[in-house]
PDB file of N, CA, C and O in Angstrom:
ATOM      1  N   UNK A   1      -0.154   9.528 -20.268  1.00  0.00           N
ATOM      2  CA  UNK A   1       0.787   9.573 -19.277  1.00  0.00           C
ATOM      3  C   UNK A   1       0.219  10.333 -18.024  1.00  0.00           C
ATOM      4  O   UNK A   1      -0.537  11.269 -18.282  1.00  0.00           O
ATOM      5  N   UNK A   2       0.466  10.074 -16.771  1.00  0.00           N
ATOM      6  CA  UNK A   2       0.076  10.820 -15.613  1.00  0.00           C
ATOM      7  C   UNK A   2       1.317  10.894 -14.521  1.00  0.00           C
ATOM      8  O   UNK A   2       2.172  10.011 -14.454  1.00  0.00           O
ATOM      9  N   UNK A   3       1.301  11.902 -13.795  1.00  0.00           N
ATOM     10  CA  UNK A   3       2.524  12.166 -12.973  1.00  0.00           C
ATOM     11  C   UNK A   3       1.928  12.457 -11.613  1.00  0.00           C
ATOM     12  O   UNK A   3       0.912  13.134 -11.455  1.00  0.00           O
ATOM     13  N   UNK A   4       2.588  11.932 -10.700  1.00  0.00           N
ATOM     14  CA  UNK A   4       1.977  12.080  -9.413  1.00  0.00           C
ATOM     15  C   UNK A   4       3.029  12.000  -8.331  1.00  0.00           C
ATOM     16  O   UNK A   4       3.930  11.187  -8.536  1.00  0.00           O
ATOM     17  N   UNK A   5       3.065  12.674  -7.261  1.00  0.00           N
ATOM     18  CA  UNK A   5       4.277  12.749  -6.220  1.00  0.00           C
ATOM     19  C   UNK A   5       4.030  11.628  -5.171  1.00  0.00           C
ATOM     20  O   UNK A   5       2.934  11.396  -4.661  1.00  0.00           O
ATOM     21  N   UNK A   6       5.093  11.014  -4.932  1.00  0.00           N
ATOM     22  CA  UNK A   6       5.214   9.844  -3.989  1.00  0.00           C
ATOM     23  C   UNK A   6       6.205  10.033  -2.870  1.00  0.00           C
ATOM     24  O   UNK A   6       7.168  10.770  -3.084  1.00  0.00           O
ATOM     25  N   UNK A   7       6.085   9.512  -1.832  1.00  0.00           N
ATOM     26  CA  UNK A   7       7.162   9.475  -0.659  1.00  0.00           C
ATOM     27  C   UNK A   7       7.404   8.092  -0.421  1.00  0.00           C
ATOM     28  O   UNK A   7       6.488   7.316  -0.149  1.00  0.00           O
ATOM     29  N   UNK A   8       9.008   7.632  -0.542  1.00  0.00           N
ATOM     30  CA  UNK A   8       9.492   6.339  -0.299  1.00  0.00           C
ATOM     31  C   UNK A   8      10.583   6.534   1.002  1.00  0.00           C
ATOM     32  O   UNK A   8      11.749   6.142   0.945  1.00  0.00           O
ATOM     33  N   UNK A   9      10.023   7.165   2.096  1.00  0.00           N
ATOM     34  CA  UNK A   9      10.969   7.350   2.957  1.00  0.00           C
ATOM     35  C   UNK A   9      11.515   6.193   3.700  1.00  0.00           C
ATOM     36  O   UNK A   9      12.332   6.555   4.547  1.00  0.00           O
ATOM     37  N   UNK A  10      11.328   4.965   3.652  1.00  0.00           N
ATOM     38  CA  UNK A  10      11.893   3.675   4.366  1.00  0.00           C
ATOM     39  C   UNK A  10      11.993   2.364   3.562  1.00  0.00           C
ATOM     40  O   UNK A  10      11.150   2.025   2.731  1.00  0.00           O
ATOM     41  N   UNK A  11      13.027   1.699   3.857  1.00  0.00           N
ATOM     42  CA  UNK A  11      13.254   0.532   3.010  1.00  0.00           C
ATOM     43  C   UNK A  11      12.070  -0.555   2.823  1.00  0.00           C
ATOM     44  O   UNK A  11      12.023  -1.286   1.834  1.00  0.00           O
ATOM     45  N   UNK A  12      11.200  -0.587   3.778  1.00  0.00           N
ATOM     46  CA  UNK A  12       9.989  -1.306   3.656  1.00  0.00           C
ATOM     47  C   UNK A  12       8.995  -0.689   2.570  1.00  0.00           C
ATOM     48  O   UNK A  12       8.356  -1.386   1.782  1.00  0.00           O
ATOM     49  N   UNK A  13       8.937   0.868   2.633  1.00  0.00           N
ATOM     50  CA  UNK A  13       8.110   1.403   1.666  1.00  0.00           C
ATOM     51  C   UNK A  13       8.531   1.155   0.127  1.00  0.00           C
ATOM     52  O   UNK A  13       7.722   1.068  -0.797  1.00  0.00           O
ATOM     53  N   UNK A  14       9.680   1.075   0.029  1.00  0.00           N
ATOM     54  CA  UNK A  14      10.348   0.906  -1.246  1.00  0.00           C
ATOM     55  C   UNK A  14      10.147  -0.460  -1.903  1.00  0.00           C
ATOM     56  O   UNK A  14       9.772  -0.566  -3.071  1.00  0.00           O
ATOM     57  N   UNK A  15      10.421  -1.538  -1.078  1.00  0.00           N
ATOM     58  CA  UNK A  15      10.130  -2.880  -1.254  1.00  0.00           C
ATOM     59  C   UNK A  15       8.511  -3.226  -1.710  1.00  0.00           C
ATOM     60  O   UNK A  15       8.075  -3.983  -2.578  1.00  0.00           O
ATOM     61  N   UNK A  16       7.857  -2.372  -0.781  1.00  0.00           N
ATOM     62  CA  UNK A  16       6.195  -2.923  -1.092  1.00  0.00           C
ATOM     63  C   UNK A  16       5.752  -1.961  -2.250  1.00  0.00           C
ATOM     64  O   UNK A  16       4.686  -2.220  -2.809  1.00  0.00           O
ATOM     65  N   UNK A  17       6.435  -0.940  -2.634  1.00  0.00           N
ATOM     66  CA  UNK A  17       6.100   0.133  -3.698  1.00  0.00           C
ATOM     67  C   UNK A  17       6.446  -0.533  -4.991  1.00  0.00           C
ATOM     68  O   UNK A  17       5.693  -0.480  -5.964  1.00  0.00           O
ATOM     69  N   UNK A  18       7.652  -1.194  -4.994  1.00  0.00           N
ATOM     70  CA  UNK A  18       8.091  -2.034  -6.362  1.00  0.00           C
ATOM     71  C   UNK A  18       7.300  -3.200  -6.374  1.00  0.00           C
ATOM     72  O   UNK A  18       6.918  -3.553  -7.489  1.00  0.00           O
ATOM     73  N   UNK A  19       6.927  -3.950  -5.315  1.00  0.00           N
ATOM     74  CA  UNK A  19       5.992  -5.032  -5.556  1.00  0.00           C
ATOM     75  C   UNK A  19       4.577  -4.610  -5.973  1.00  0.00           C
ATOM     76  O   UNK A  19       3.812  -5.438  -6.469  1.00  0.00           O
ATOM     77  N   UNK A  20       4.259  -3.477  -5.800  1.00  0.00           N
ATOM     78  CA  UNK A  20       2.809  -2.899  -5.927  1.00  0.00           C
ATOM     79  C   UNK A  20       2.661  -2.714  -7.371  1.00  0.00           C
ATOM     80  O   UNK A  20       1.667  -3.148  -7.953  1.00  0.00           O
ATOM     81  N   UNK A  21       3.634  -2.069  -8.002  1.00  0.00           N
ATOM     82  CA  UNK A  21       3.486  -1.600  -9.453  1.00  0.00           C
ATOM     83  C   UNK A  21       4.099  -2.674 -10.435  1.00  0.00           C
ATOM     84  O   UNK A  21       3.888  -2.626 -11.647  1.00  0.00           O
ATOM     85  N   UNK A  22       4.772  -3.520  -9.909  1.00  0.00           N
ATOM     86  CA  UNK A  22       5.506  -4.756 -10.616  1.00  0.00           C
ATOM     87  C   UNK A  22       4.216  -5.669 -11.234  1.00  0.00           C
ATOM     88  O   UNK A  22       4.382  -6.370 -12.233  1.00  0.00           O
ATOM     89  N   UNK A  23       3.131  -5.599 -10.650  1.00  0.00           N
ATOM     90  CA  UNK A  23       1.985  -6.500 -11.095  1.00  0.00           C
ATOM     91  C   UNK A  23       1.347  -5.837 -12.344  1.00  0.00           C
ATOM     92  O   UNK A  23       0.594  -6.442 -13.106  1.00  0.00           O
ATOM     93  N   UNK A  24       1.709  -4.560 -12.483  1.00  0.00           N
ATOM     94  CA  UNK A  24       1.195  -3.898 -13.779  1.00  0.00           C
ATOM     95  C   UNK A  24       2.128  -3.940 -15.191  1.00  0.00           C
ATOM     96  O   UNK A  24       3.334  -3.719 -15.082  1.00  0.00           O
ATOM     97  N   UNK A  25       1.669  -4.168 -16.233  1.00  0.00           N
ATOM     98  CA  UNK A  25       2.656  -4.136 -17.329  1.00  0.00           C
ATOM     99  C   UNK A  25       3.181  -3.045 -17.907  1.00  0.00           C
ATOM    100  O   UNK A  25       3.983  -3.136 -18.836  1.00  0.00           O
ATOM    101  N   UNK A  26       2.741  -1.808 -17.365  1.00  0.00           N
ATOM    102  CA  UNK A  26       3.201  -0.461 -17.813  1.00  0.00           C
ATOM    103  C   UNK A  26       4.347  -0.326 -17.540  1.00  0.00           C
ATOM    104  O   UNK A  26       4.854  -1.158 -16.787  1.00  0.00           O
ATOM    105  N   UNK A  27       5.074   0.672 -18.014  1.00  0.00           N
ATOM    106  CA  UNK A  27       6.356   1.650 -17.619  1.00  0.00           C
ATOM    107  C   UNK A  27       6.040   2.552 -16.443  1.00  0.00           C
ATOM    108  O   UNK A  27       4.989   3.193 -16.448  1.00  0.00           O
ATOM    109  N   UNK A  28       6.717   2.616 -15.648  1.00  0.00           N
ATOM    110  CA  UNK A  28       6.915   3.472 -14.419  1.00  0.00           C
ATOM    111  C   UNK A  28       8.301   4.168 -14.433  1.00  0.00           C
ATOM    112  O   UNK A  28       9.390   3.595 -14.460  1.00  0.00           O
ATOM    113  N   UNK A  29       8.072   5.488 -14.410  1.00  0.00           N
ATOM    114  CA  UNK A  29       9.491   6.264 -14.103  1.00  0.00           C
ATOM    115  C   UNK A  29       9.540   7.054 -12.985  1.00  0.00           C
ATOM    116  O   UNK A  29       8.492   7.571 -12.600  1.00  0.00           O
ATOM    117  N   UNK A  30      10.593   7.248 -12.376  1.00  0.00           N
ATOM    118  CA  UNK A  30      10.715   7.953 -11.040  1.00  0.00           C
ATOM    119  C   UNK A  30      11.833   9.099 -11.346  1.00  0.00           C
ATOM    120  O   UNK A  30      13.025   8.896 -11.579  1.00  0.00           O
ATOM    121  N   UNK A  31      11.073  10.514 -11.282  1.00  0.00           N
ATOM    122  CA  UNK A  31      11.898  11.423 -11.894  1.00  0.00           C
ATOM    123  C   UNK A  31      12.335  12.506 -10.417  1.00  0.00           C
ATOM    124  O   UNK A  31      11.520  13.101  -9.713  1.00  0.00           O
ATOM    125  N   UNK A  32      13.858  12.505 -10.264  1.00  0.00           N
ATOM    126  CA  UNK A  32      14.089  13.273  -9.299  1.00  0.00           C
ATOM    127  C   UNK A  32      15.092  14.145  -9.685  1.00  0.00           C
ATOM    128  O   UNK A  32      16.217  13.662  -9.817  1.00  0.00           O
ATOM    129  N   UNK A  33      14.895  15.570  -9.937  1.00  0.00           N
ATOM    130  CA  UNK A  33      15.769  16.482 -10.387  1.00  0.00           C
ATOM    131  C   UNK A  33      15.878  15.995 -11.977  1.00  0.00           C
ATOM    132  O   UNK A  33      14.936  15.650 -12.690  1.00  0.00           O
ATOM    133  N   UNK A  34      17.360  16.066 -12.353  1.00  0.00           N
ATOM    134  CA  UNK A  34      17.573  15.542 -13.558  1.00  0.00           C
ATOM    135  C   UNK A  34      17.621  13.946 -13.862  1.00  0.00           C
ATOM    136  O   UNK A  34      17.661  13.525 -15.018  1.00  0.00           O
ATOM    137  N   UNK A  35      17.615  13.370 -13.093  1.00  0.00           N
ATOM    138  CA  UNK A  35      17.629  11.712 -13.026  1.00  0.00           C
ATOM    139  C   UNK A  35      16.172  11.082 -13.118  1.00  0.00           C
ATOM    140  O   UNK A  35      15.184  11.327 -12.425  1.00  0.00           O
ATOM    141  N   UNK A  36      16.337  10.156 -14.231  1.00  0.00           N
ATOM    142  CA  UNK A  36      14.869   9.490 -14.413  1.00  0.00           C
ATOM    143  C   UNK A  36      15.360   8.060 -14.362  1.00  0.00           C
ATOM    144  O   UNK A  36      16.232   7.598 -15.099  1.00  0.00           O
ATOM    145  N   UNK A  37      14.641   7.344 -13.318  1.00  0.00           N
ATOM    146  CA  UNK A  37      14.891   5.840 -12.924  1.00  0.00           C
ATOM    147  C   UNK A  37      13.712   5.059 -13.297  1.00  0.00           C
ATOM    148  O   UNK A  37      12.597   5.580 -13.326  1.00  0.00           O
ATOM    149  N   UNK A  38      13.907   3.873 -13.574  1.00  0.00           N
ATOM    150  CA  UNK A  38      13.088   2.773 -13.720  1.00  0.00           C
ATOM    151  C   UNK A  38      12.351   2.394 -12.148  1.00  0.00           C
ATOM    152  O   UNK A  38      12.859   1.820 -11.185  1.00  0.00           O
ATOM    153  N   UNK A  39      11.017   2.938 -12.316  1.00  0.00           N
ATOM    154  CA  UNK A  39      10.441   2.688 -10.798  1.00  0.00           C
ATOM    155  C   UNK A  39      10.230   1.321 -10.368  1.00  0.00           C
ATOM    156  O   UNK A  39       9.878   1.053  -9.219  1.00  0.00           O
ATOM    157  N   UNK A  40      10.464   0.345 -11.373  1.00  0.00           N
ATOM    158  CA  UNK A  40      10.514  -0.981 -10.742  1.00  0.00           C
ATOM    159  C   UNK A  40      11.904  -1.592 -10.488  1.00  0.00           C
ATOM    160  O   UNK A  40      12.049  -2.811 -10.387  1.00  0.00           O
ATOM    161  N   UNK A  41      12.800  -0.824 -10.399  1.00  0.00           N
ATOM    162  CA  UNK A  41      14.288  -1.035 -10.085  1.00  0.00           C
ATOM    163  C   UNK A  41      14.549  -0.715  -8.522  1.00  0.00           C
ATOM    164  O   UNK A  41      14.655   0.444  -8.122  1.00  0.00           O
ATOM    165  N   UNK A  42      14.631  -1.681  -7.793  1.00  0.00           N
ATOM    166  CA  UNK A  42      15.025  -1.417  -6.400  1.00  0.00           C
ATOM    167  C   UNK A  42      16.379  -0.536  -6.383  1.00  0.00           C
ATOM    168  O   UNK A  42      16.566   0.513  -5.766  1.00  0.00           O
ATOM    169  N   UNK A  43      17.156  -1.146  -7.113  1.00  0.00           N
ATOM    170  CA  UNK A  43      18.791  -0.461  -6.822  1.00  0.00           C
ATOM    171  C   UNK A  43      18.619   0.845  -7.403  1.00  0.00           C
ATOM    172  O   UNK A  43      19.234   1.787  -6.903  1.00  0.00           O
ATOM    173  N   UNK A  44      17.705   1.062  -8.599  1.00  0.00           N
ATOM    174  CA  UNK A  44      17.776   2.384  -8.919  1.00  0.00           C
ATOM    175  C   UNK A  44      17.080   3.338  -7.872  1.00  0.00           C
ATOM    176  O   UNK A  44      17.624   4.417  -7.639  1.00  0.00           O
ATOM    177  N   UNK A  45      16.033   3.038  -7.299  1.00  0.00           N
ATOM    178  CA  UNK A  45      15.251   3.789  -6.305  1.00  0.00           C
ATOM    179  C   UNK A  45      16.310   4.389  -5.308  1.00  0.00           C
ATOM    180  O   UNK A  45      16.348   5.567  -4.950  1.00  0.00           O
ATOM    181  N   UNK A  46      17.081   3.479  -4.958  1.00  0.00           N
ATOM    182  CA  UNK A  46      17.963   3.715  -3.664  1.00  0.00           C
ATOM    183  C   UNK A  46      19.107   4.587  -4.148  1.00  0.00           C
ATOM    184  O   UNK A  46      19.892   5.014  -3.302  1.00  0.00           O
ATOM    185  N   UNK A  47      19.278   4.891  -5.424  1.00  0.00           N
ATOM    186  CA  UNK A  47      20.212   5.840  -6.000  1.00  0.00           C
ATOM    187  C   UNK A  47      19.710   7.201  -5.682  1.00  0.00           C
ATOM    188  O   UNK A  47      20.427   8.200  -5.745  1.00  0.00           O
ATOM    189  N   UNK A  48      18.640   7.212  -5.388  1.00  0.00           N
ATOM    190  CA  UNK A  48      17.764   8.670  -5.508  1.00  0.00           C
ATOM    191  C   UNK A  48      17.743   9.312  -3.847  1.00  0.00           C
ATOM    192  O   UNK A  48      17.906   8.614  -2.846  1.00  0.00           O
ATOM    193  N   UNK A  49      17.535  10.592  -3.849  1.00  0.00           N
ATOM    194  CA  UNK A  49      17.439  11.122  -2.550  1.00  0.00           C
ATOM    195  C   UNK A  49      15.917  10.998  -1.994  1.00  0.00           C
ATOM    196  O   UNK A  49      14.985  11.732  -2.323  1.00  0.00           O
ATOM    197  N   UNK A  50      15.865   9.901  -1.071  1.00  0.00           N
ATOM    198  CA  UNK A  50      14.393   9.662  -0.692  1.00  0.00           C
ATOM    199  C   UNK A  50      13.828  10.376   0.510  1.00  0.00           C
ATOM    200  O   UNK A  50      12.853  10.055   1.190  1.00  0.00           O
ATOM    201  N   UNK A  51      14.725  11.523   0.649  1.00  0.00           N
ATOM    202  CA  UNK A  51      14.242  12.242   1.878  1.00  0.00           C
ATOM    203  C   UNK A  51      13.114  13.290   1.557  1.00  0.00           C
ATOM    204  O   UNK A  51      12.520  13.915   2.436  1.00  0.00           O
ATOM    205  N   UNK A  52      12.903  13.405   0.353  1.00  0.00           N
ATOM    206  CA  UNK A  52      11.940  14.392  -0.126  1.00  0.00           C
ATOM    207  C   UNK A  52      10.985  13.599  -1.053  1.00  0.00           C
ATOM    208  O   UNK A  52      11.268  12.461  -1.428  1.00  0.00           O
ATOM    209  N   UNK A  53       9.861  14.226  -1.405  1.00  0.00           N
ATOM    210  CA  UNK A  53       8.884  13.482  -2.466  1.00  0.00           C
ATOM    211  C   UNK A  53       9.654  13.299  -3.845  1.00  0.00           C
ATOM    212  O   UNK A  53      10.680  13.938  -4.079  1.00  0.00           O
ATOM    213  N   UNK A  54       9.153  12.468  -4.670  1.00  0.00           N
ATOM    214  CA  UNK A  54       9.600  12.068  -5.858  1.00  0.00           C
ATOM    215  C   UNK A  54       8.488  12.166  -6.744  1.00  0.00           C
ATOM    216  O   UNK A  54       7.368  11.979  -6.270  1.00  0.00           O
ATOM    217  N   UNK A  55       8.643  12.480  -8.190  1.00  0.00           N
ATOM    218  CA  UNK A  55       7.748  12.399  -9.168  1.00  0.00           C
ATOM    219  C   UNK A  55       7.750  11.180  -9.597  1.00  0.00           C
ATOM    220  O   UNK A  55       8.814  10.575  -9.724  1.00  0.00           O
ATOM    221  N   UNK A  56       6.507  10.592  -9.907  1.00  0.00           N
ATOM    222  CA  UNK A  56       6.285   9.147 -10.542  1.00  0.00           C
ATOM    223  C   UNK A  56       5.515   9.433 -11.860  1.00  0.00           C
ATOM    224  O   UNK A  56       4.386   9.916 -11.770  1.00  0.00           O
ATOM    225  N   UNK A  57       6.049   9.169 -13.072  1.00  0.00           N
ATOM    226  CA  UNK A  57       5.347   9.143 -14.300  1.00  0.00           C
ATOM    227  C   UNK A  57       4.865   7.723 -14.673  1.00  0.00           C
ATOM    228  O   UNK A  57       5.667   6.809 -14.863  1.00  0.00           O
ATOM    229  N   UNK A  58       3.554   7.573 -14.770  1.00  0.00           N
ATOM    230  CA  UNK A  58       2.856   6.444 -14.931  1.00  0.00           C
ATOM    231  C   UNK A  58       2.534   6.548 -16.670  1.00  0.00           C
ATOM    232  O   UNK A  58       1.894   7.471 -17.176  1.00  0.00           O
ATOM    233  N   UNK A  59       3.022   5.601 -17.293  1.00  0.00           N
ATOM    234  CA  UNK A  59       3.061   5.389 -18.877  1.00  0.00           C
ATOM    235  C   UNK A  59       1.899   4.364 -19.134  1.00  0.00           C
ATOM    236  O   UNK A  59       2.109   3.274 -19.665  1.00  0.00           O
ATOM    237  N   UNK A  60       0.655   4.785 -18.719  1.00  0.00           N
ATOM    238  CA  UNK A  60      -0.559   3.968 -18.878  1.00  0.00           C
ATOM    239  C   UNK A  60      -1.575   4.474 -19.436  1.00  0.00           C
ATOM    240  O   UNK A  60      -1.923   5.608 -19.107  1.00  0.00           O
ATOM    241  N   UNK A  61      -2.282   3.756 -20.404  1.00  0.00           N
ATOM    242  CA  UNK A  61      -3.359   4.275 -21.187  1.00  0.00           C
ATOM    243  C   UNK A  61      -4.781   3.813 -20.514  1.00  0.00           C
ATOM    244  O   UNK A  61      -5.772   4.543 -20.489  1.00  0.00           O
ATOM    245  N   UNK A  62      -4.732   2.582 -20.012  1.00  0.00           N
ATOM    246  CA  UNK A  62      -5.639   1.956 -19.332  1.00  0.00           C
ATOM    247  C   UNK A  62      -5.491   1.407 -17.640  1.00  0.00           C
ATOM    248  O   UNK A  62      -4.339   1.292 -17.220  1.00  0.00           O
ATOM    249  N   UNK A  63      -6.282   1.179 -16.989  1.00  0.00           N
ATOM    250  CA  UNK A  63      -6.169   0.383 -15.660  1.00  0.00           C
ATOM    251  C   UNK A  63      -5.572   1.791 -14.644  1.00  0.00           C
ATOM    252  O   UNK A  63      -5.044   1.673 -13.538  1.00  0.00           O
ATOM    253  N   UNK A  64      -5.762   2.745 -15.184  1.00  0.00           N
ATOM    254  CA  UNK A  64      -5.382   4.005 -14.392  1.00  0.00           C
ATOM    255  C   UNK A  64      -5.863   3.928 -13.003  1.00  0.00           C
ATOM    256  O   UNK A  64      -5.087   3.985 -12.049  1.00  0.00           O
ATOM    257  N   UNK A  65      -7.294   3.784 -12.869  1.00  0.00           N
ATOM    258  CA  UNK A  65      -7.874   3.612 -11.341  1.00  0.00           C
ATOM    259  C   UNK A  65      -7.232   2.495 -10.603  1.00  0.00           C
ATOM    260  O   UNK A  65      -6.955   2.700  -9.422  1.00  0.00           O
ATOM    261  N   UNK A  66      -6.964   1.372 -11.120  1.00  0.00           N
ATOM    262  CA  UNK A  66      -6.323   0.337 -10.320  1.00  0.00           C
ATOM    263  C   UNK A  66      -5.034   0.744  -9.917  1.00  0.00           C
ATOM    264  O   UNK A  66      -4.625   0.387  -8.813  1.00  0.00           O
ATOM    265  N   UNK A  67      -4.165   1.614 -10.841  1.00  0.00           N
ATOM    266  CA  UNK A  67      -2.827   2.001 -10.304  1.00  0.00           C
ATOM    267  C   UNK A  67      -2.823   2.874  -9.443  1.00  0.00           C
ATOM    268  O   UNK A  67      -1.844   2.884  -8.696  1.00  0.00           O
ATOM    269  N   UNK A  68      -3.671   3.691  -9.279  1.00  0.00           N
ATOM    270  CA  UNK A  68      -3.844   4.749  -8.319  1.00  0.00           C
ATOM    271  C   UNK A  68      -4.388   4.247  -7.179  1.00  0.00           C
ATOM    272  O   UNK A  68      -4.261   4.940  -6.169  1.00  0.00           O
ATOM    273  N   UNK A  69      -5.059   3.037  -7.081  1.00  0.00           N
ATOM    274  CA  UNK A  69      -5.548   2.422  -5.795  1.00  0.00           C
ATOM    275  C   UNK A  69      -4.258   1.760  -5.373  1.00  0.00           C
ATOM    276  O   UNK A  69      -4.068   1.787  -4.157  1.00  0.00           O
ATOM    277  N   UNK A  70      -3.425   1.232  -6.026  1.00  0.00           N
ATOM    278  CA  UNK A  70      -2.246   0.474  -5.557  1.00  0.00           C
ATOM    279  C   UNK A  70      -1.296   1.481  -5.047  1.00  0.00           C
ATOM    280  O   UNK A  70      -0.494   1.075  -4.206  1.00  0.00           O
ATOM    281  N   UNK A  71      -1.237   2.735  -5.405  1.00  0.00           N
ATOM    282  CA  UNK A  71      -0.395   3.564  -5.155  1.00  0.00           C
ATOM    283  C   UNK A  71      -0.762   4.609  -3.869  1.00  0.00           C
ATOM    284  O   UNK A  71       0.075   5.436  -3.508  1.00  0.00           O
ATOM    285  N   UNK A  72      -2.039   4.506  -3.233  1.00  0.00           N
ATOM    286  CA  UNK A  72      -2.518   5.143  -2.517  1.00  0.00           C
ATOM    287  C   UNK A  72      -1.607   5.397  -1.073  1.00  0.00           C
ATOM    288  O   UNK A  72      -1.672   6.446  -0.434  1.00  0.00           O
ATOM    289  N   UNK A  73      -0.832   4.339  -0.730  1.00  0.00           N
ATOM    290  CA  UNK A  73      -0.090   4.321   0.642  1.00  0.00           C
ATOM    291  C   UNK A  73       1.142   5.143   0.256  1.00  0.00           C
ATOM    292  O   UNK A  73       1.853   5.417   1.223  1.00  0.00           O
ATOM    293  N   UNK A  74       1.480   5.510  -0.694  1.00  0.00           N
ATOM    294  CA  UNK A  74       2.601   6.179  -1.048  1.00  0.00           C
ATOM    295  C   UNK A  74       2.568   7.745  -1.667  1.00  0.00           C
ATOM    296  O   UNK A  74       3.558   8.441  -1.897  1.00  0.00           O
ATOM    297  N   UNK A  75       1.244   8.084  -1.860  1.00  0.00           N
ATOM    298  CA  UNK A  75       0.985   9.391  -2.468  1.00  0.00           C
ATOM    299  C   UNK A  75       1.348  10.469  -1.356  1.00  0.00           C
ATOM    300  O   UNK A  75       1.130  10.274  -0.160  1.00  0.00           O
ATOM    301  N   UNK A  76       1.813  11.402  -1.771  1.00  0.00           N
ATOM    302  CA  UNK A  76       1.954  12.790  -0.955  1.00  0.00           C
ATOM    303  C   UNK A  76       0.763  13.528  -0.832  1.00  0.00           C
ATOM    304  O   UNK A  76       0.762  14.601  -0.228  1.00  0.00           O
TER     305      UNK A  76
END
């Protein structure tokens, strides 16, 4: 598992983020304080405080380089 910080400070960023990670079969969790949300859930993401960076936990053993490439626009 790898954890990175991302910023999703607009509706368009949330939509494109979910589209980018949905192409991978692995699980992704967004962690904000004590809340853990499925990162592929748009409704779940909007329940978080998006004004500050959020931790993204990537549960992948392979394709990590491809995932990190897809996440570049969102990394803090």
